[in-house]
ZAZAVEX-647445 format. One record per residue (C-alpha): residue number from 0; residue in one letter; x, z, y. Coordinates in nm, 4 decimals, m for minus. Example, Ala and Ser with C-alpha at 12.3 -4.5 7.8 and 13.67 -1.06 7.14 Angstrom:
<atoms>
{0 A {1.2300 0.7800 m0.4500}},
{1 S {1.3670 0.7140 m0.1060}},
</atoms>
This chain:
<atoms>
{0 M {4.4965 m4.4098 m2.4058}},
{1 T {4.8523 m4.2867 m2.3725}},
{2 V {4.9884 m4.0932 m2.0967}},
{3 D {5.3502 m4.0212 m1.9815}},
{4 V {5.5228 m3.6868 m2.0082}},
{5 V {5.5322 m3.6178 m1.6460}},
{6 T {5.1651 m3.6614 m1.6007}},
{7 T {5.0917 m3.4535 m1.9022}},
{8 E {5.2993 m3.1712 m1.7635}},
{9 I {5.1281 m3.1918 m1.4192}},
{10 V {4.7812 m3.1670 m1.5839}},
{11 R {4.8901 m2.8923 m1.8011}},
{12 N {5.0171 m2.6825 m1.5105}},
{13 L {4.7034 m2.7635 m1.2887}},
{14 F {4.4912 m2.6315 m1.5954}},
{15 L {4.6881 m2.3015 m1.5699}},
{16 S {4.6828 m2.2887 m1.1935}},
{17 A {4.3137 m2.3394 m1.1887}},
{18 A {4.2698 m2.0492 m1.4334}},
{19 D {4.4916 m1.8413 m1.2011}},
{20 D {4.2661 m1.9051 m0.9265}},
{21 M {3.9581 m1.8016 m1.1142}},
{22 L {4.1142 m1.4772 m1.2246}},
{23 A {4.2123 m1.4060 m0.8511}},
{24 T {3.8623 m1.4649 m0.7452}},
{25 L {3.7338 m1.2225 m1.0116}},
{26 V {3.9842 m0.9487 m0.9552}},
{27 R {3.9750 m0.9546 m0.5715}},
{28 S {3.5799 m0.9611 m0.5688}},
{29 A {3.5149 m0.7081 m0.8249}},
{30 F {3.3539 m0.3734 m0.7379}},
{31 Q {3.5004 m0.1384 m1.0127}},
{32 P {3.8606 m0.0321 m1.0429}},
{33 L {3.8435 m0.1197 m1.4299}},
{34 I {3.8717 m0.4687 m1.3112}},
{35 Y {4.0477 m0.4804 m0.9808}},
{36 E {4.2993 m0.2139 m1.0606}},
{37 N {4.3256 m0.2122 m1.4215}},
{38 G {4.2853 m0.5918 m1.4908}},
{39 D {4.0265 m0.5680 m1.7699}},
{40 A {3.9408 m0.9237 m1.7624}},
{41 A {4.0366 m1.2851 m1.8490}},
{42 V {3.9217 m1.6285 m1.7816}},
{43 A {3.9752 m1.9704 m1.9363}},
{44 L {3.8993 m2.3262 m1.8812}},
{45 L {3.7402 m2.5221 m2.1727}},
{46 D {3.6983 m2.8917 m2.2652}},
{47 R {3.3659 m3.0424 m2.3627}},
{48 N {3.4138 m2.9056 m2.7166}},
{49 A {3.4724 m2.5630 m2.5846}},
{50 D {3.8458 m2.5803 m2.6836}},
{51 V {4.1007 m2.4019 m2.4316}},
{52 L {4.2588 m2.6250 m2.1689}},
{53 G {4.4042 m2.3616 m1.9621}},
{54 Q {4.4010 m1.9619 m1.9327}},
{55 S {4.5403 m1.7060 m1.6764}},
{56 S {4.7493 m1.4075 m1.7658}},
{57 G {4.5101 m1.1255 m1.8637}},
{58 L {4.4084 m0.9455 m2.1896}},
{59 P {4.5402 m1.1383 m2.4895}},
{60 L {4.2605 m0.9889 m2.6983}},
{61 F {3.9959 m1.1589 m2.4643}},
{62 L {4.1709 m1.4922 m2.4257}},
{63 G {4.2014 m1.5310 m2.8095}},
{64 S {3.8140 m1.5192 m2.8376}},
{65 L {3.6636 m1.6831 m2.5265}},
{66 D {3.6409 m2.0226 m2.6857}},
{67 Q {3.4784 m1.8943 m3.0060}},
{68 A {3.2239 m1.6952 m2.8067}},
{69 V {3.1311 m1.9921 m2.5979}},
{70 K {3.0843 m2.2214 m2.9123}},
{71 E {2.8700 m1.9821 m3.0869}},
{72 A {2.6482 m1.9071 m2.7742}},
{73 V {2.5895 m2.2887 m2.7294}},
{74 R {2.5141 m2.3238 m3.1143}},
{75 L {2.2698 m2.0331 m3.1004}},
{76 R {2.0787 m2.1923 m2.8153}},
{77 G {2.0297 m2.5283 m2.9917}},
{78 G {2.3450 m2.7154 m2.8539}},
{79 K {2.4450 m2.8699 m2.5293}},
{80 A {2.1066 m3.0106 m2.4295}},
{81 W {2.0029 m2.6305 m2.3387}},
{82 L {2.2517 m2.6641 m2.0528}},
{83 Q {2.2007 m2.8086 m1.6884}},
{84 D {2.4092 m2.8491 m1.3996}},
{85 G {2.4441 m2.5261 m1.2214}},
{86 D {2.3754 m2.2963 m1.4937}},
{87 I {2.5742 m1.9936 m1.5706}},
{88 V {2.5147 m1.8218 m1.8946}},
{89 F {2.5531 m1.4372 m1.9555}},
{90 F {2.5944 m1.2448 m2.2749}},
{91 N {2.7390 m0.9150 m2.4150}},
{92 D {2.6239 m0.9284 m2.7893}},
{93 P {2.9166 m0.7865 m3.0024}},
{94 Y {2.8229 m0.9967 m3.2998}},
{95 I {2.8782 m1.3156 m3.0748}},
{96 Q {3.1649 m1.2263 m2.8521}},
{97 G {3.3294 m0.9783 m3.0978}},
{98 T {3.3753 m0.6934 m2.8478}},
{99 H {3.1678 m0.3913 m2.7117}},
{100 L {2.8668 m0.4097 m2.5004}},
{101 T {3.0499 m0.3243 m2.1829}},
{102 D {3.2479 m0.6309 m2.1979}},
{103 V {3.0311 m0.9230 m2.0651}},
{104 T {3.1083 m1.2902 m2.1262}},
{105 M {3.0043 m1.5581 m1.8727}},
{106 F {3.0366 m1.9435 m1.8876}},
{107 A {2.9251 m2.2298 m1.6926}},
{108 P {2.9058 m2.6015 m1.8027}},
{109 L {3.0827 m2.8469 m1.5957}},
{110 F {2.8924 m3.1791 m1.5392}},
{111 L {3.0372 m3.5035 m1.3979}},
{112 E {2.7812 m3.7760 m1.3054}},
{113 G {2.5395 m3.6206 m1.5465}},
{114 E {2.7707 m3.5846 m1.8375}},
{115 L {2.8993 m3.2505 m1.9626}},
{116 V {3.2547 m3.2664 m1.9694}},
{117 G {3.3857 m2.9019 m1.9942}},
{118 Y {3.3249 m2.5447 m1.9499}},
{119 V {3.4567 m2.2447 m1.7499}},
{120 A {3.4482 m1.8964 m1.8886}},
{121 A {3.5055 m1.5302 m1.7877}},
{122 R {3.5018 m1.1962 m1.9528}},
{123 A {3.5315 m0.8603 m1.7914}},
{124 D {3.4592 m0.4962 m1.8771}},
{125 V {3.1840 m0.3718 m1.6378}},
{126 T {3.2262 m0.0093 m1.7454}},
{127 D {2.8668 0.0861 m1.8411}},
{128 V {2.5482 m0.0865 m1.9652}},
{129 G {2.3572 0.2237 m2.0516}},
{130 G {2.3569 0.3833 m2.3878}},
{131 R {2.3448 0.7539 m2.5025}},
{132 D {2.6737 0.8418 m2.3190}},
{133 P {2.8729 0.6735 m2.0173}},
{134 G {3.0495 0.3882 m2.1372}},
{135 G {2.8382 0.3649 m2.4591}},
{136 G {2.9822 0.6856 m2.6216}},
{137 T {3.2219 0.7850 m2.8836}},
{138 E {2.9776 0.9164 m3.1657}},
{139 T {2.7259 0.6221 m3.1878}},
{140 T {2.6195 0.5024 m3.5442}},
{141 E {2.4307 0.1753 m3.4396}},
{142 V {2.4684 m0.0618 m3.1754}},
{143 Y {2.1119 0.0265 m3.0162}},
{144 Q {2.2856 0.3625 m2.9001}},
{145 E {2.5434 0.1867 m2.7020}},
{146 G {2.3569 0.0101 m2.4259}},
{147 I {2.1402 m0.2759 m2.3324}},
{148 R {2.2308 m0.5929 m2.5408}},
{149 F {2.1885 m0.9616 m2.4148}},
{150 G {2.2163 m1.2727 m2.6136}},
{151 P {2.2971 m1.5794 m2.4169}},
{152 V {2.0703 m1.5992 m2.1079}},
{153 K {2.1089 m1.7967 m1.7798}},
{154 I {2.2042 m1.5624 m1.5143}},
{155 G {2.2563 m1.8346 m1.2575}},
{156 N {2.1375 m2.1922 m1.1806}},
{157 K {2.1854 m2.4390 m0.9104}},
{158 H {1.9688 m2.2321 m0.6715}},
{159 G {2.1753 m1.8999 m0.7112}},
{160 P {2.1840 m1.6009 m0.9306}},
{161 V {1.8659 m1.5182 m1.1393}},
{162 E {1.7691 m1.1781 m0.9801}},
{163 D {1.5201 m1.0830 m1.2548}},
{164 I {1.8303 m1.0759 m1.5088}},
{165 I {2.0462 m0.8977 m1.2653}},
{166 D {1.7738 m0.6331 m1.1877}},
{167 I {1.7347 m0.5567 m1.5620}},
{168 I {2.1174 m0.5012 m1.5958}},
{169 R {2.1371 m0.2793 m1.2742}},
{170 R {1.8441 m0.0526 m1.3938}},
{171 N {2.0038 m0.0043 m1.7285}},
{172 S {2.3659 0.0845 m1.6043}},
{173 R {2.4943 0.4144 m1.4518}},
{174 S {2.7087 0.1858 m1.2376}},
{175 K {2.4024 0.0521 m1.0362}},
{176 D {2.5137 m0.1579 m0.7472}},
{177 L {2.8711 m0.1485 m0.8705}},
{178 I {2.7931 m0.3526 m1.1860}},
{179 V {2.5977 m0.6087 m0.9727}},
{180 G {2.9085 m0.6580 m0.7677}},
{181 D {3.1114 m0.7085 m1.0720}},
{182 I {2.8707 m0.9775 m1.2083}},
{183 N {2.8500 m1.1495 m0.8786}},
{184 A {3.2414 m1.1527 m0.8847}},
{185 M {3.2166 m1.3291 m1.2323}},
{186 I {2.9806 m1.5883 m1.0978}},
{187 A {3.2124 m1.6580 m0.8132}},
{188 A {3.5057 m1.6943 m1.0687}},
{189 C {3.2940 m1.9364 m1.2482}},
{190 R {3.2182 m2.1334 m0.9459}},
{191 T {3.5874 m2.1358 m0.8431}},
{192 G {3.6745 m2.2788 m1.1698}},
{193 Q {3.4252 m2.5539 m1.1616}},
{194 R {3.5554 m2.6640 m0.8234}},
{195 R {3.9147 m2.6647 m0.9382}},
{196 M {3.8352 m2.8503 m1.2699}},
{197 L {3.6439 m3.1184 m1.0881}},
{198 E {3.9384 m3.1590 m0.8369}},
{199 I {4.1728 m3.2305 m1.1310}},
{200 I {3.9259 m3.4728 m1.2867}},
{201 N {3.8537 m3.6677 m0.9679}},
{202 R {4.2419 m3.6828 m0.8985}},
{203 F {4.3392 m3.8377 m1.2288}},
{204 G {4.0294 m3.9601 m1.3776}},
{205 L {3.8489 m3.8264 m1.6779}},
{206 A {4.0008 m4.0530 m1.9231}},
{207 T {4.3610 m3.9531 m1.8166}},
{208 V {4.2753 m3.5828 m1.8190}},
{209 E {4.1396 m3.6156 m2.1606}},
{210 A {4.4355 m3.8205 m2.2912}},
{211 C {4.6740 m3.5437 m2.1506}},
{212 R {4.4637 m3.2673 m2.3213}},
{213 D {4.5104 m3.4716 m2.6372}},
{214 E {4.8834 m3.4792 m2.6056}},
{215 I {4.8986 m3.1060 m2.5116}},
{216 F {4.6899 m3.0301 m2.8234}},
{217 R {4.9061 m3.2446 m3.0459}},
{218 Q {5.2275 m3.0685 m2.9107}},
{219 S {5.0907 m2.7275 m2.9839}},
{220 E {4.9638 m2.8271 m3.3193}},
{221 M {5.3028 m2.9646 m3.4185}},
{222 A {5.4940 m2.6582 m3.2942}},
{223 D {5.2623 m2.4179 m3.4942}},
{224 R {5.3140 m2.6247 m3.8115}},
{225 Q {5.6929 m2.6151 m3.7595}},
{226 S {5.6858 m2.2428 m3.7057}},
{227 V {5.4821 m2.1736 m4.0377}},
{228 A {5.6888 m2.4398 m4.2328}},
{229 A {6.0005 m2.2213 m4.1576}},
{230 I {5.8582 m1.9210 m4.3372}},
{231 P {5.9315 m1.9204 m4.7180}},
{232 D {5.6042 m1.9784 m4.9178}},
{233 G {5.4687 m1.6628 m5.0614}},
{234 T {5.1975 m1.3876 m5.0111}},
{235 Y {5.2973 m1.1076 m4.7694}},
{236 E {5.0924 m0.7843 m4.7616}},
{237 G {5.0562 m0.4656 m4.5655}},
{238 K {4.8434 m0.1664 m4.5714}},
{239 G {4.7781 0.1200 m4.3324}},
{240 Y {4.5137 0.3770 m4.2162}},
{241 L {4.3014 0.4446 m3.9167}},
{242 D {4.2630 0.8447 m3.8737}},
{243 N {3.8817 0.8278 m3.9056}},
{244 D {3.5793 0.6304 m3.7909}},
{245 G {3.4850 0.8930 m3.5361}},
{246 I {3.1864 1.0309 m3.7480}},
{247 V {3.3449 1.1121 m4.0822}},
{248 L {3.6370 1.2942 m3.9447}},
{249 G {3.8041 1.4029 m4.2625}},
{250 Q {3.8286 1.0471 m4.4112}},
{251 A {4.0933 0.7980 m4.3113}},
{252 V {3.9888 0.4298 m4.3059}},
{253 P {4.2159 0.1874 m4.5007}},
{254 I {4.3087 m0.1415 m4.3362}},
{255 A {4.4778 m0.4009 m4.5788}},
{256 I {4.5943 m0.7469 m4.4964}},
{257 K {4.7367 m1.0410 m4.7045}},
{258 V {4.9031 m1.3424 m4.5494}},
{259 H {4.9550 m1.6416 m4.7569}},
{260 V {5.2221 m1.9029 m4.6550}},
{261 K {5.2162 m2.2487 m4.8224}},
{262 G {5.3989 m2.5154 m4.6417}},
{263 E {5.2650 m2.5685 m4.2933}},
{264 R {4.9613 m2.3721 m4.3540}},
{265 L {4.8891 m1.9766 m4.3160}},
{266 V {4.6007 m1.8142 m4.4383}},
{267 V {4.5300 m1.4324 m4.3292}},
{268 D {4.2938 m1.2558 m4.5846}},
{269 L {4.1014 m0.9576 m4.4594}},
{270 S {3.8453 m0.9755 m4.7472}},
{271 D {3.9666 m0.6264 m4.8591}},
{272 S {3.8576 m0.4699 m4.5353}},
{273 P {3.6249 m0.1834 m4.5913}},
{274 D {3.2561 m0.2123 m4.5376}},
{275 A {3.1265 m0.1484 m4.1828}},
{276 T {3.1695 0.2190 m4.1026}},
{277 R {2.9126 0.4693 m3.9855}},
{278 G {3.1216 0.5225 m3.6601}},
{279 P {3.1795 0.2605 m3.3685}},
{280 I {3.5068 0.1033 m3.4816}},
{281 N {3.3384 m0.2124 m3.6067}},
{282 C {3.3879 m0.5427 m3.4600}},
{283 G {3.2573 m0.8936 m3.4709}},
{284 R {3.4516 m1.1694 m3.6302}},
{285 A {3.5609 m1.3419 m3.2927}},
{286 Q {3.7638 m1.0356 m3.1938}},
{287 T {3.9243 m1.0090 m3.5297}},
{288 V {4.0216 m1.3714 m3.5109}},
{289 A {4.1576 m1.3046 m3.1566}},
{290 A {4.3656 m0.9988 m3.2682}},
{291 L {4.5349 m1.2197 m3.5400}},
{292 R {4.5986 m1.4824 m3.2879}},
{293 V {4.7904 m1.2255 m3.0843}},
{294 A {4.9834 m1.1139 m3.3883}},
{295 Y {5.0771 m1.4617 m3.4761}},
{296 K {5.1764 m1.5717 m3.1258}},
{297 M {5.4016 m1.2573 m3.0724}},
{298 L {5.5885 m1.2961 m3.3917}},
{299 L {5.5924 m1.6738 m3.4487}},
{300 A {5.5088 m1.8678 m3.1395}},
{301 P {5.5651 m1.6686 m2.8221}},
{302 E {5.7135 m1.9632 m2.6146}},
{303 R {5.3920 m2.1543 m2.5689}},
{304 S {5.0536 m2.0500 m2.4016}},
{305 F {4.7445 m2.0663 m2.5926}},
{306 D {4.5428 m2.3820 m2.5877}},
{307 G {4.3031 m2.5808 m2.8126}},
{308 G {4.5887 m2.7358 m3.0249}},
{309 C {4.6937 m2.3779 m3.1393}},
{310 F {4.6057 m2.2320 m3.4782}},
{311 R {4.4751 m2.5501 m3.6359}},
{312 N {4.6837 m2.4701 m3.9404}},
{313 I {4.5798 m2.1009 m3.9465}},
{314 E {4.2840 m1.9904 m4.1488}},
{315 I {4.1371 m1.6217 m4.1130}},
{316 V {3.9261 m1.5142 m4.4128}},
{317 T {3.6853 m1.2177 m4.3403}},
{318 R {3.3937 m1.0769 m4.5282}},
{319 P {3.0528 m1.0557 m4.3494}},
{320 G {2.9334 m0.7020 m4.3171}},
{321 S {3.2954 m0.5537 m4.3269}},
{322 L {3.4472 m0.3560 m4.0707}},
{323 H {3.6139 m0.6825 m3.9310}},
{324 D {3.3064 m0.9039 m3.9431}},
{325 A {3.0341 m0.6750 m3.8379}},
{326 L {2.6631 m0.7503 m3.8709}},
{327 E {2.3801 m0.5861 m3.6843}},
{328 P {2.3289 m0.2810 m3.6526}},
{329 A {2.6978 m0.1860 m3.6888}},
{330 A {2.8275 0.0294 m3.4040}},
{331 C {3.1027 m0.1401 m3.2131}},
{332 A {3.1786 0.0643 m2.8976}},
{333 W {3.5512 0.1221 m3.0142}},
{334 Y {3.5925 m0.2233 m3.1816}},
{335 Y {3.9666 m0.2425 m3.0993}},
{336 S {4.0624 0.0802 m3.2741}},
{337 S {4.1909 m0.1056 m3.5827}},
{338 F {4.3531 m0.3912 m3.4103}},
{339 G {4.6943 m0.2475 m3.3095}},
{340 L {4.7221 m0.1380 m3.6562}},
{341 L {4.6234 m0.4936 m3.7870}},
{342 I {4.8853 m0.6527 m3.5542}},
{343 D {5.1658 m0.4239 m3.6840}},
{344 L {5.0697 m0.4854 m4.0464}},
{345 F {5.0838 m0.8645 m3.9934}},
{346 I {5.4170 m0.8469 m3.8258}},
{347 S {5.5668 m0.5740 m4.0657}},
{348 A {5.4426 m0.7928 m4.3652}},
{349 F {5.7321 m1.0542 m4.2828}},
{350 S {6.0077 m0.7838 m4.2687}},
{351 S {6.1732 m0.9047 m4.5875}},
{352 V {6.1866 m1.2646 m4.4822}},
{353 L {6.2190 m1.2432 m4.0973}},
{354 P {6.4308 m0.9306 m4.0490}},
{355 D {6.5589 m1.0629 m3.7308}},
{356 R {6.2144 m1.1268 m3.5701}},
{357 V {6.0032 m0.8400 m3.6829}},
{358 T {5.9523 m0.5139 m3.5051}},
{359 A {5.8663 m0.1559 m3.6271}},
{360 A {5.5206 m0.0322 m3.5402}},
{361 Q {5.3842 0.0568 m3.1941}},
{362 F {5.2187 0.3741 m3.0924}},
{363 G {4.8625 0.2456 m3.1608}},
{364 D {4.5556 0.1259 m2.9756}},
{365 S {4.4691 0.1579 m2.6004}},
{366 M {4.4236 0.5382 m2.6000}},
{367 I {4.1282 0.5352 m2.3723}},
{368 T {3.9933 0.8345 m2.1772}},
{369 Y {3.6685 0.8318 m1.9962}},
{370 F {3.6079 1.0657 m1.7021}},
{371 A {3.2337 1.0805 m1.5823}},
{372 G {3.0711 1.2797 m1.3220}},
{373 Q {2.8951 1.2981 m0.9716}},
{374 D {3.0548 1.0661 m0.7241}},
{375 P {3.2181 1.2912 m0.4561}},
{376 H {3.1442 1.0224 m0.1907}},
{377 D {2.7885 0.9518 m0.2837}},
{378 P {2.5322 1.2184 m0.3962}},
{379 N {2.3114 0.9435 m0.5497}},
{380 Q {2.5939 0.7788 m0.7506}},
{381 S {2.7741 0.8879 m1.0643}},
{382 Y {3.1188 0.7671 m1.1291}},
{383 M {3.2931 0.6856 m1.4427}},
{384 C {3.6789 0.6309 m1.4627}},
{385 V {3.8325 0.4529 m1.7512}},
{386 E {4.2056 0.5144 m1.8331}},
{387 A {4.4119 0.3456 m2.0689}},
{388 H {4.7651 0.4782 m2.1635}},
{389 A {5.0851 0.3306 m2.2358}},
{390 G {5.3265 0.4252 m2.5186}},
{391 G {5.6404 0.3388 m2.7162}},
{392 W {5.6733 m0.0023 m2.8994}},
{393 G {5.8624 m0.0473 m3.2068}},
{394 A {6.2289 m0.1148 m3.2296}},
{395 S {6.3675 m0.4579 m3.3527}},
{396 A {6.6990 m0.5607 m3.5371}},
{397 K {6.8499 m0.6387 m3.1815}},
{398 A {6.7175 m0.3724 m2.9469}},
{399 D {6.5364 m0.0340 m2.8914}},
{400 G {6.1700 m0.0393 m2.8526}},
{401 A {6.0211 m0.0533 m2.4896}},
{402 D {5.9208 0.2884 m2.3285}},
{403 G {5.5836 0.3375 m2.1796}},
{404 I {5.4250 m0.0067 m2.2315}},
{405 I {5.0441 m0.0815 m2.2871}},
{406 N {4.9689 m0.1668 m2.6509}},
{407 V {5.0175 m0.5254 m2.7686}},
{408 L {4.6560 m0.6336 m2.7492}},
{409 N {4.6279 m0.5716 m2.3693}},
{410 G {4.9000 m0.7748 m2.1924}},
{411 S {4.8651 m0.7183 m1.8234}},
{412 F {4.6068 m0.4375 m1.8552}},
{413 R {4.7346 m0.1216 m1.6958}},
{414 N {4.6280 0.2339 m1.6133}},
{415 T {4.4860 0.3338 m1.2833}},
{416 P {4.7622 0.3929 m1.0152}},
{417 V {4.7833 0.7662 m0.9248}},
{418 E {4.7064 0.6885 m0.5643}},
{419 A {4.3790 0.4945 m0.6363}},
{420 L {4.2586 0.7510 m0.9073}},
{421 E {4.3092 1.0540 m0.6603}},
{422 A {4.1549 0.8825 m0.3625}},
{423 R {3.8459 0.7611 m0.5622}},
{424 Y {3.7810 1.0541 m0.7954}},
{425 P {3.7913 1.4266 m0.8092}},
{426 V {4.0963 1.4091 m1.0328}},
{427 T {4.4586 1.5109 m0.9477}},
{428 V {4.7542 1.3852 m1.1588}},
{429 T {4.9927 1.6710 m1.1905}},
{430 E {5.2562 1.4903 m1.3988}},
{431 Y {5.3246 1.1296 m1.5233}},
{432 A {5.6500 1.0949 m1.7042}},
{433 I {5.8303 0.9632 m2.0207}},
{434 R {5.7735 1.1601 m2.3228}},
{435 Q {6.1406 1.2357 m2.4172}},
{436 G {6.2492 1.2076 m2.7730}},
{437 S {5.9205 1.0693 m2.8927}},
{438 G {6.0507 0.7440 m3.0376}},
{439 G {6.1705 0.6997 m3.4184}},
{440 A {6.5289 0.7246 m3.4878}},
{441 G {6.7395 0.4313 m3.6385}},
{442 Q {7.0164 0.1964 m3.5543}},
{443 H {6.7930 0.0960 m3.2843}},
{444 R {6.5289 0.3765 m3.1624}},
{445 G {6.1571 0.3352 m3.1116}},
{446 G {6.0418 0.3320 m2.7532}},
{447 C {5.9069 0.6618 m2.5989}},
{448 G {5.5470 0.7329 m2.5260}},
{449 I {5.4281 0.8952 m2.1907}},
{450 V {5.2830 1.2274 m2.0781}},
{451 R {5.0101 1.2151 m1.8206}},
{452 R {4.8541 1.5280 m1.6972}},
{453 Y {4.5287 1.5889 m1.4908}},
{454 R {4.3581 1.8599 m1.3027}},
{455 F {3.9945 1.8237 m1.2522}},
{456 D {3.8643 1.9090 m0.8982}},
{457 A {3.4775 1.9011 m0.9986}},
{458 P {3.2873 1.9307 m1.2965}},
{459 T {3.3613 1.6284 m1.5152}},
{460 Q {3.2470 1.4996 m1.8669}},
{461 L {3.5368 1.3765 m2.0837}},
{462 Y {3.5231 1.1258 m2.3649}},
{463 L {3.8332 0.9982 m2.5440}},
{464 W {3.9587 0.8272 m2.8536}},
{465 L {4.3152 0.8553 m2.9698}},
{466 D {4.4116 0.6973 m3.3103}},
{467 R {4.7377 0.7572 m3.4819}},
{468 S {4.7152 1.1185 m3.4128}},
{469 T {4.7775 1.2113 m3.7752}},
{470 T {4.9985 0.8980 m3.8851}},
{471 P {5.2828 0.8089 m3.6605}},
{472 A {5.4150 0.4571 m3.5975}},
{473 W {5.6329 0.3604 m3.8924}},
{474 G {5.9918 0.2356 m3.8815}},
{475 L {6.1652 m0.0667 m4.0593}},
{476 M {6.4803 m0.0997 m4.2596}},
{477 G {6.4805 m0.4918 m4.1894}},
{478 G {6.4481 m0.5915 m4.5526}},
{479 E {6.7881 m0.4892 m4.6610}},
{480 P {6.8471 m0.5602 m5.0214}},
{481 G {6.7179 m0.2785 m5.2550}},
{482 L {6.5421 m0.0748 m4.9690}},
{483 P {6.1558 m0.0886 m4.8967}},
{484 P {6.0643 m0.2487 m4.5729}},
{485 R {5.8708 0.0372 m4.4353}},
{486 V {6.0522 0.3927 m4.4240}},
{487 E {5.9858 0.7220 m4.2396}},
{488 I {6.2057 0.6735 m3.9347}},
{489 S {5.8840 0.6918 m3.7390}},
{490 G {5.7703 0.7787 m3.3915}},
{491 S {5.5633 1.0628 m3.2893}},
{492 V {5.1823 1.0875 m3.2934}},
{493 N {4.9379 1.0576 m3.0038}},
{494 R {4.7962 1.3944 m2.9000}},
{495 V {4.5775 1.5539 m2.6314}},
{496 D {4.5753 1.9105 m2.5009}},
{497 L {4.2877 2.0691 m2.3215}},
{498 L {4.3514 2.3829 m2.1118}},
{499 K {4.0660 2.6119 m2.0404}},
{500 A {3.8310 2.3355 m2.1384}},
{501 N {3.4720 2.4052 m2.2596}},
{502 G {3.4092 2.1224 m2.5143}},
{503 I {3.3821 1.7962 m2.3427}},
{504 L {3.2421 1.9250 m2.0191}},
{505 L {3.5152 2.0268 m1.7917}},
{506 A {3.4880 2.2772 m1.4979}},
{507 A {3.6733 2.2476 m1.1714}},
{508 G {4.0186 2.3528 m1.2234}},
{509 D {4.0501 2.2678 m1.5886}},
{510 R {4.3401 2.0600 m1.7085}},
{511 L {4.4056 1.7870 m1.9610}},
{512 S {4.7345 1.6594 m2.0996}},
{513 I {4.7589 1.3027 m2.2740}},
{514 M {5.0811 1.2464 m2.4731}},
{515 T {5.1097 0.9144 m2.6332}},
{516 G {5.3349 0.8450 m2.9330}},
{517 G {5.6649 0.6662 m2.9680}},
{518 G {5.7348 0.3435 m3.1694}},
{519 G {5.9233 0.3157 m3.4967}},
{520 G {6.2858 0.2890 m3.5326}},
{521 F {6.4719 0.0143 m3.6872}},
{522 G {6.7487 0.0344 m3.9434}},
{523 K {6.9503 0.3361 m4.0851}},
{524 A {6.9433 0.6224 m3.8512}},
{525 V {7.3016 0.6745 m3.7210}},
</atoms>
């Protein structure tokens, strides 16, 4: 069946609109600020093969792996026959979804007259699912220390939520009723997606909708092939280092990448990634794939949203048991630590052949801080505040880097607004400003990081993870003849200052300063 271009574009945008409605339902119904203030969530509509039809704005790192996670979950349960109309499936296993345990994935099959015709899916960070420390901890050495782990289980059916499963989750989380509220918000988002998908199918008919899907996928695949074909054939490489794995503090962790381009095909080879580390920086393959999809889209195909036709000419090679293809029982709580570096290495690898498109390195990963303590509004409830921090992006051949932007993995993710933070938690923000002069020099300077200072008004536990605190974001010379592509016109490192602090347990009146790094500069310094 063929369809005209107008119908195809209407259906394409209806998919995106339906996904936006799903995300609005999730964010507006959530109980914890990490979702409704910070936006640590993403949703997608999938076809009967679990390929992406439409997605909302959200975390690119989540959007690039939802399809992979749903496919693997269905496979593990023996196929589509396991699913019934009304079911909602829940899981948080990092070796299936790729992320840490506090991220939970939920999906629901869509049936039409008894036939499975698609899925809707959502993922969100529910802050805490138990574990040795709030949020999973920073010093874990195996996944069992990081919280309760679920494979694919049915958390809902045509009669409503499965209360037995929800009760298990509540009893294992410090967030208690708040995590239940977030789970119900995700269920509501899936139900919204089902309704909107059925509206689209009933309006146009299943055959027309699937014909539009085929045309959308064909266009995306053709665009990807053209993007890769424009790159000269060859092998492009990059290597960098993480500060450490959080356990062996004096040992940097090397990250190496090779990108092979031949004709319309591109192969990303991570087989040289180190073995899974003792510390919690390992990740499942699904999220490694997602990070490289983000890198590819940023550099080579930013003009189109992600759908099931994308990346068909892209192959990603990982080695099972490595840091980027972790197997049980590798710790995964800080799985994303390497991804900012991985994306920068992918982009910089092409500096000699795409000098007008590449950028210098950015400031690093999400720079997460956790504040935990007794809820000042409820003596029977603990609280946990999760803060992500913005920083400087790398410069390009055409412009300075951006100041104070969330890292490349996280899209619309943001830190907690000062007003919301101070109203909900015993924390006062005493300064929030651009860290002047923190970007790298060059013809175009790197973007500047930020300074965010806190005063704690009650006893508080602090957990944090700041990478690139020893190695700053590198600059680029843009592939000028006779000059190396990477040079030391770098940004500043990320750093933290604790004033009057006693370890990670802070007393009332103690102060904390977070200073994120700047991006690398581009071109000769002038």
